[in-house]
C-alpha positions as CSV (number, residue, x, y, z in Angstrom):
1,M,-2.9,-5.5,-31.9
2,T,-4.4,-7.6,-29.1
3,T,-7.0,-5.7,-27.1
4,S,-8.0,-6.5,-23.6
5,A,-11.3,-8.0,-24.9
6,D,-9.6,-10.8,-26.8
7,A,-6.3,-11.2,-24.7
8,P,-5.9,-14.5,-22.8
9,K,-7.8,-14.5,-19.5
10,N,-6.6,-15.7,-16.2
11,S,-8.8,-18.3,-14.5
12,P,-10.0,-17.4,-11.0
13,A,-8.3,-20.3,-9.4
14,R,-4.9,-19.3,-11.0
15,V,-5.3,-15.6,-10.1
16,L,-6.2,-16.4,-6.5
17,F,-3.5,-18.8,-6.0
18,A,-0.9,-16.6,-7.5
19,S,-2.0,-13.6,-5.3
20,L,-2.0,-16.0,-2.2
21,V,1.3,-18.0,-2.8
22,G,3.4,-14.8,-3.4
23,T,2.1,-13.0,-0.1
24,T,2.5,-16.2,1.8
25,I,6.1,-16.6,0.9
26,E,6.7,-12.8,1.5
27,F,5.1,-12.9,4.9
28,F,6.8,-16.1,5.8
29,D,10.2,-14.4,5.1
30,F,9.1,-11.4,7.0
31,Y,7.7,-13.3,10.1
32,I,10.7,-15.4,10.4
33,Y,12.7,-12.3,11.0
34,A,10.2,-11.0,13.4
35,T,10.5,-14.2,15.4
36,A,14.3,-14.3,15.2
37,A,14.4,-10.6,16.2
38,V,13.1,-11.7,19.6
39,L,14.6,-15.2,20.1
40,V,17.9,-15.0,18.3
41,F,19.4,-11.7,17.2
42,P,19.7,-10.0,20.7
43,K,21.9,-12.7,21.7
44,L,24.0,-13.3,18.4
45,F,24.2,-9.9,16.7
46,F,23.7,-7.4,19.6
47,P,25.8,-8.5,22.5
48,S,25.1,-6.4,25.6
49,S,25.3,-6.7,29.4
50,D,21.7,-5.5,29.5
51,P,19.3,-8.0,27.7
52,S,16.5,-5.4,27.5
53,S,19.0,-3.0,25.6
54,A,20.1,-5.8,23.2
55,M,16.3,-6.5,22.6
56,L,15.5,-2.9,21.8
57,Q,18.5,-2.9,19.3
58,S,17.1,-5.8,17.7
59,F,13.6,-4.2,17.5
60,A,15.2,-1.3,15.8
61,T,16.5,-3.5,12.8
62,F,13.0,-5.0,12.8
63,A,11.6,-1.4,12.3
64,I,14.1,-0.7,9.3
65,A,12.1,-2.7,7.1
66,F,8.8,-0.6,7.7
67,F,10.7,2.5,6.6
68,A,12.1,0.8,3.6
69,R,8.7,-0.5,2.5
70,P,7.3,3.0,1.2
71,I,10.5,3.2,-0.8
72,G,9.8,-0.2,-2.3
73,A,6.1,0.8,-2.7
74,A,7.3,3.8,-4.7
75,V,9.9,2.2,-6.9
76,F,8.0,-1.1,-7.7
77,G,4.7,0.9,-7.8
78,H,6.2,3.1,-10.5
79,F,7.1,0.0,-12.6
80,G,3.8,-1.8,-11.7
81,D,1.9,1.2,-13.1
82,R,4.1,1.8,-15.9
83,V,5.3,-1.6,-17.1
84,G,2.6,-4.0,-15.6
85,R,1.7,-5.9,-12.5
86,K,3.2,-9.2,-13.5
87,A,6.8,-8.3,-14.1
88,T,6.8,-6.1,-11.1
89,L,5.5,-8.9,-8.9
90,V,8.2,-11.3,-10.0
91,A,10.9,-8.7,-9.3
92,A,9.6,-7.9,-5.8
93,L,9.5,-11.6,-5.0
94,M,13.1,-12.1,-6.1
95,L,14.4,-9.4,-4.0
96,M,12.6,-10.3,-0.9
97,G,13.9,-14.1,-1.3
98,F,17.4,-13.1,-1.8
99,S,17.5,-10.8,1.2
100,T,16.0,-13.6,3.4
101,V,18.5,-16.3,2.4
102,A,21.4,-13.9,2.8
103,I,20.3,-13.2,6.5
104,G,20.3,-16.9,7.1
105,L,23.9,-17.1,5.9
106,L,25.3,-14.1,7.9
107,P,28.3,-14.5,10.3
108,T,27.5,-13.4,13.9
109,Y,28.8,-10.5,16.0
110,A,31.3,-13.0,17.6
111,Q,32.8,-13.8,14.3
112,I,32.9,-10.5,12.4
113,G,32.1,-7.9,15.2
114,V,30.1,-4.8,14.2
115,A,29.8,-5.7,10.7
116,A,27.2,-8.5,11.6
117,P,24.6,-6.2,12.9
118,L,25.3,-3.8,9.8
119,L,24.8,-6.5,7.4
120,L,21.6,-7.7,9.2
121,A,20.3,-4.2,8.9
122,F,21.3,-4.0,5.2
123,F,19.4,-7.3,4.2
124,R,16.4,-6.4,6.5
125,L,16.3,-3.2,4.2
126,G,16.1,-5.6,1.3
127,Q,13.3,-7.5,2.7
128,G,11.4,-4.2,3.3
129,L,11.9,-3.0,-0.1
130,G,10.7,-6.3,-1.6
131,L,7.6,-6.6,0.6
132,G,6.8,-2.9,-0.2
133,G,6.4,-3.8,-3.7
134,E,4.9,-7.2,-3.3
135,W,1.7,-6.5,-1.3
136,G,0.1,-3.9,-3.8
137,G,0.9,-6.0,-6.9
138,A,-0.6,-9.1,-5.2
139,V,-3.7,-7.2,-4.1
140,L,-4.2,-5.7,-7.8
141,L,-3.8,-9.0,-9.3
142,A,-6.8,-10.2,-7.2
143,T,-8.9,-7.1,-7.3
144,E,-8.4,-6.1,-10.9
145,N,-9.5,-9.8,-11.9
146,A,-12.5,-9.7,-9.6
147,P,-16.1,-9.7,-10.7
148,K,-18.0,-6.7,-9.8
149,G,-19.3,-6.7,-6.3
150,K,-16.7,-9.3,-5.1
151,E,-13.6,-7.2,-4.9
152,A,-13.2,-7.6,-1.2
153,W,-13.7,-11.5,-1.5
154,Y,-11.0,-11.6,-4.2
155,G,-8.8,-9.1,-2.4
156,M,-8.8,-11.2,0.8
157,F,-6.8,-13.9,-0.8
158,P,-3.5,-12.1,-0.8
159,Q,-4.5,-11.1,2.8
160,L,-4.6,-14.8,3.8
161,G,-0.8,-15.0,3.1
162,A,-0.3,-13.2,6.4
163,P,-1.7,-15.9,8.9
164,I,-0.5,-18.7,6.6
165,G,3.0,-17.2,6.4
166,F,3.1,-16.6,10.1
167,I,1.8,-20.1,11.0
168,C,4.5,-21.5,8.8
169,S,7.1,-19.3,10.4
170,A,5.9,-20.3,13.9
171,L,5.7,-23.9,13.0
172,S,9.2,-23.8,11.8
173,F,10.6,-22.5,14.8
174,L,8.7,-24.8,16.9
175,V,9.8,-27.8,15.1
176,L,13.4,-26.5,15.6
177,S,12.8,-26.0,19.3
178,W,11.4,-29.6,19.7
179,T,14.2,-31.3,17.7
180,L,17.4,-29.3,18.6
181,T,19.0,-28.3,22.0
182,D,19.4,-24.6,22.7
183,E,23.0,-24.9,21.7
184,Q,22.3,-26.3,18.4
185,F,19.5,-23.9,17.8
186,F,21.7,-20.7,18.4
187,A,24.7,-22.3,16.7
188,W,23.0,-23.1,13.3
189,G,19.3,-24.1,13.6
190,W,17.9,-20.6,13.5
191,R,19.3,-20.3,10.0
192,I,17.2,-23.1,8.5
193,P,14.0,-21.2,7.9
194,F,15.8,-18.3,6.2
195,V,17.8,-20.6,3.9
196,A,14.9,-22.9,3.1
197,S,12.7,-20.0,2.0
198,A,14.6,-20.3,-1.3
199,L,12.6,-23.3,-2.2
200,L,9.4,-21.5,-1.5
201,V,10.6,-18.5,-3.7
202,I,11.2,-20.9,-6.7
203,V,7.6,-22.2,-6.4
204,G,6.1,-18.6,-6.1
205,L,8.0,-17.4,-9.2
206,Y,6.9,-20.4,-11.3
207,V,3.3,-19.5,-10.4
208,R,3.7,-15.9,-11.0
209,L,5.2,-16.4,-14.4
210,K,2.3,-18.5,-15.7
211,I,-0.3,-15.7,-15.2
212,T,-1.1,-12.9,-17.6
213,E,-1.5,-9.1,-17.1
214,T,-4.8,-7.9,-15.4
215,P,-7.7,-6.7,-17.6
216,A,-7.9,-3.3,-15.7
217,F,-4.2,-2.7,-16.7
218,R,-4.6,-3.7,-20.3
219,A,-7.8,-1.5,-20.7
220,A,-5.9,1.4,-19.1
221,L,-3.0,1.0,-21.8
222,E,-5.7,0.9,-24.5
223,R,-7.1,4.3,-23.2
224,H,-3.7,5.7,-23.1
225,E,-4.2,6.4,-19.4
226,R,-0.5,5.6,-18.3
227,V,1.2,8.4,-16.5
228,R,4.8,9.3,-16.7
229,V,5.6,9.5,-12.9
230,P,2.8,7.9,-10.9
231,M,4.2,9.1,-7.7
232,A,3.8,12.7,-8.8
233,V,0.4,12.1,-9.7
234,V,-0.5,10.5,-6.4
235,L,1.0,13.3,-4.4
236,K,-0.5,16.1,-6.5
237,D,-4.0,14.7,-7.1
238,H,-4.7,12.2,-4.4
239,A,-2.7,13.4,-1.5
240,G,-5.8,13.8,0.7
241,L,-6.9,10.2,0.2
242,L,-3.2,9.0,0.6
243,V,-3.1,10.7,4.1
244,L,-6.6,9.4,5.1
245,G,-6.0,5.9,3.8
246,T,-2.7,5.7,5.7
247,L,-4.2,6.8,9.0
248,G,-7.2,4.5,8.2
249,A,-4.9,1.3,8.1
250,T,-2.7,2.4,11.0
251,A,-4.5,0.4,13.9
252,T,-4.5,-2.7,11.7
253,F,-0.7,-2.8,11.9
254,T,-0.5,-1.7,15.5
255,V,-2.7,-4.4,16.8
256,F,-1.0,-7.1,14.6
257,Y,2.6,-6.3,15.9
258,L,1.4,-6.0,19.4
259,M,-0.1,-9.4,19.3
260,T,2.9,-11.0,17.5
261,V,6.3,-9.3,18.1
262,F,5.5,-7.6,21.5
263,A,3.5,-10.5,22.8
264,L,6.0,-13.0,22.0
265,S,8.9,-10.9,23.6
266,W,6.7,-10.3,26.8
267,G,5.4,-13.8,27.0
268,T,8.9,-15.6,26.7
269,G,10.3,-12.8,28.8
270,V,8.3,-11.6,31.8
271,L,5.6,-14.3,31.7
272,N,8.4,-16.8,31.5
273,Y,6.8,-19.0,28.8
274,S,9.3,-21.1,26.7
275,R,9.4,-20.9,23.0
276,G,7.6,-24.2,22.7
277,E,4.9,-23.0,25.0
278,F,4.1,-19.6,23.6
279,L,4.3,-20.2,19.9
280,P,1.4,-22.7,19.9
281,L,-0.8,-20.1,21.7
282,Q,0.2,-17.4,18.9
283,M,-0.6,-20.1,16.2
284,L,-4.0,-20.6,17.8
285,G,-4.5,-16.8,17.5
286,M,-3.4,-17.0,13.9
287,V,-6.1,-19.6,13.2
288,A,-8.7,-17.0,14.5
289,F,-6.9,-14.4,12.3
290,G,-7.2,-16.5,9.1
291,L,-10.8,-17.5,9.8
292,T,-12.1,-14.0,10.3
293,I,-10.5,-12.6,7.1
294,P,-12.9,-14.3,4.6
295,F,-15.8,-13.5,7.1
296,A,-15.0,-9.9,7.2
297,A,-14.4,-9.8,3.4
298,R,-17.9,-11.3,2.8
299,I,-19.4,-8.6,5.0
300,A,-17.5,-5.9,3.3
301,D,-18.8,-6.8,-0.2
302,R,-22.4,-6.4,1.3
303,V,-22.2,-3.5,3.5
304,G,-19.1,-1.6,2.2
305,R,-15.5,-1.6,2.8
306,E,-15.3,1.6,5.0
307,R,-18.3,0.5,7.1
308,A,-16.9,-2.9,7.7
309,L,-13.5,-1.5,8.7
310,I,-15.0,1.0,11.0
311,W,-17.0,-1.7,12.8
312,A,-13.7,-3.8,13.2
313,T,-11.8,-0.6,14.4
314,V,-14.3,-0.2,17.2
315,G,-13.7,-3.7,18.3
316,I,-9.9,-3.0,18.4
317,F,-10.6,0.1,20.5
318,L,-12.6,-1.8,23.1
319,F,-10.1,-4.6,23.1
320,G,-7.4,-2.2,24.3
321,F,-9.1,-2.1,27.7
322,L,-8.9,-5.9,27.9
323,F,-5.1,-5.9,27.2
324,E,-3.9,-5.9,30.8
325,P,-6.6,-8.0,32.4
326,L,-6.2,-10.9,29.9
327,F,-2.4,-10.9,29.0
328,G,-1.4,-9.6,32.4
329,A,-3.2,-12.7,34.0
330,G,-0.4,-14.8,32.6
331,D,-2.3,-18.2,32.8
332,V,-2.6,-20.2,29.6
333,V,-6.4,-19.7,29.2
334,S,-6.3,-15.9,29.6
335,V,-3.2,-15.6,27.2
336,A,-5.0,-17.9,24.7
337,L,-8.2,-15.8,24.8
338,F,-6.1,-12.6,24.6
339,L,-4.4,-13.8,21.3
340,V,-7.5,-15.2,19.9
341,L,-9.5,-12.0,20.4
342,G,-6.8,-9.7,19.3
343,L,-5.9,-11.6,16.2
344,G,-9.3,-12.2,15.4
345,L,-10.1,-8.6,15.4
346,M,-7.0,-8.2,13.2
347,G,-8.6,-10.4,10.6
348,C,-11.8,-8.4,10.6
349,T,-10.0,-5.3,9.7
350,Y,-7.4,-7.0,7.4
351,G,-9.8,-8.8,5.3
352,P,-11.6,-5.8,3.7
353,L,-8.4,-3.6,3.8
354,S,-6.9,-4.5,0.4
355,A,-10.0,-3.9,-1.6
356,A,-10.6,-0.5,0.5
357,L,-7.0,0.8,-0.3
358,A,-7.0,-0.4,-4.0
359,E,-10.4,1.4,-4.8
360,L,-9.1,4.8,-3.5
361,F,-6.9,5.2,-6.6
362,P,-7.6,5.2,-10.4
363,T,-6.0,2.4,-12.4
364,A,-3.1,4.4,-13.7
365,V,-1.7,5.1,-10.4
366,R,-3.3,2.4,-8.3
367,Y,-0.1,0.2,-7.8
368,T,1.8,3.2,-6.5
369,G,-1.2,4.7,-4.5
370,A,-2.4,1.5,-2.7
371,S,1.1,0.3,-2.0
372,L,2.2,3.7,-0.6
373,T,-0.9,3.9,1.6
374,F,-0.6,0.4,3.0
375,N,3.4,0.8,3.7
376,L,3.2,4.3,5.1
377,A,0.6,2.8,7.5
378,G,3.2,0.2,8.5
379,I,5.6,2.9,9.5
380,L,3.0,4.7,11.7
381,G,1.3,1.5,13.1
382,A,3.9,-1.3,13.1
383,S,7.4,0.0,13.2
384,P,7.3,1.6,16.6
385,A,4.8,-0.7,18.1
386,P,7.1,-3.2,19.8
387,Y,9.5,-0.5,20.9
388,V,6.8,1.7,22.3
389,A,4.9,-1.1,23.8
390,T,8.1,-2.5,25.5
391,Y,8.9,0.9,27.0
392,L,5.2,1.5,28.2
393,A,4.9,-2.0,29.6
394,K,8.2,-1.6,31.7
395,A,7.4,1.9,32.8
396,Y,3.7,2.0,33.4
397,G,2.4,-1.6,33.0
398,L,0.5,-3.6,30.5
399,A,-2.6,-1.4,30.8
400,A,-0.6,1.4,29.3
401,V,0.0,-0.7,26.2
402,G,-3.7,-1.3,25.8
403,W,-4.4,2.5,26.0
404,Y,-1.8,3.0,23.2
405,L,-3.7,0.3,21.1
406,S,-7.0,2.1,21.8
407,A,-5.6,5.6,20.8
408,M,-4.4,4.3,17.5
409,A,-7.8,2.7,16.9
410,L,-9.4,6.1,17.6
411,L,-7.2,7.6,15.1
412,T,-7.9,5.2,12.5
413,G,-11.6,5.3,13.2
414,V,-11.7,9.1,12.6
415,A,-9.9,8.6,9.3
416,L,-12.1,5.9,8.1
417,I,-15.2,8.1,8.7
418,A,-13.6,10.8,6.8
419,V,-12.7,8.5,3.9
420,A,-16.3,7.3,3.8
421,R,-17.6,10.8,3.5
422,R,-15.1,12.0,1.1
423,R,-15.1,9.2,-1.6
424,E,-18.4,9.0,-3.3
425,T,-17.6,6.6,-6.0
426,P,-15.0,3.7,-6.1
427,A,-12.1,4.3,-8.4
428,L,-11.9,0.6,-8.9
429,A,-14.9,0.8,-11.3
430,V,-12.5,2.7,-13.7
């Protein structure tokens, strides 16, 4: 029998590229939906005499994916911990890709009536299930192949898929805005990014199929540590860390979706920016996001994951008080600074997050535990964020949105301090 010691090893470049390319595709698919939820779906899938009502209905379908992600984490996590990381990653990517292409082919409300938003919600559910299984596997592919002391550095590569995927998404909509009339864009142009994602999925599948299983998983099999129902073990033996880890990642999601979905909606609505004017500003913020991820990961490997996350969370808390002065000013310089600061802080918390969540759990249940933690945080932090922020901004002004962000950061900071005190030794050393 081949043991973990003499099994073929993945090269660092192959591992890191495979973890990066998959999450880039997954987040590209996810973000083109987020962008379309603001720009397209309220007009084509949720007709209403009140544009604000149609926007809120569109945001509701956007939130569906976040409730599907923990289910995807449980299902794919089960097979990831039982069968292996590689096969599960391939299946998650296929589901995400199929759902995204299907959205791009859907008829509109004007063509098939109420069935259109129902089908949109169904395939949005598929996107959420796929991404729920993708993130945990990509992170474990990186961190379980990492040399000791470089877990956060390796773990940040799948995290880079978020800014890269967003930039590709925003760029695709920008090109469409520049090359098509509004009539062409709403008639068929918006479908192009969804359908074209099929080509990216093929590339991702090819890369994923070339890698071998992680050393940590092979070693766990040799030690006969595999459990029958990983979810049951996580809930029975690691429930406290599951809750604390979820709360410890909540502000990460809140700040990100305020800076992307809500900011795009408010910027192209109340502030009267066009798509072509606002998306480049968001892309500038995404560059800051991408640059701070590796910076924060390096720091996290030196000072510890929880400590680095606590520092970043303090920054997010303080940033909440700048929400209205910067974004409310409305001028290009203030809005650009707002997006760069907010998304830069997002990178500071997102970079160390993958390794921090993975090392909470032992190898036998790590796929399930880390995936559940990450995706439950998505429900708390991301799914309500655009909806709550829109309501608060309209009812009480942008300052209230900033207070909401600061409150979520305070909750996250308390949880991270509790994790740091409770967890004495990293499970990743198993």
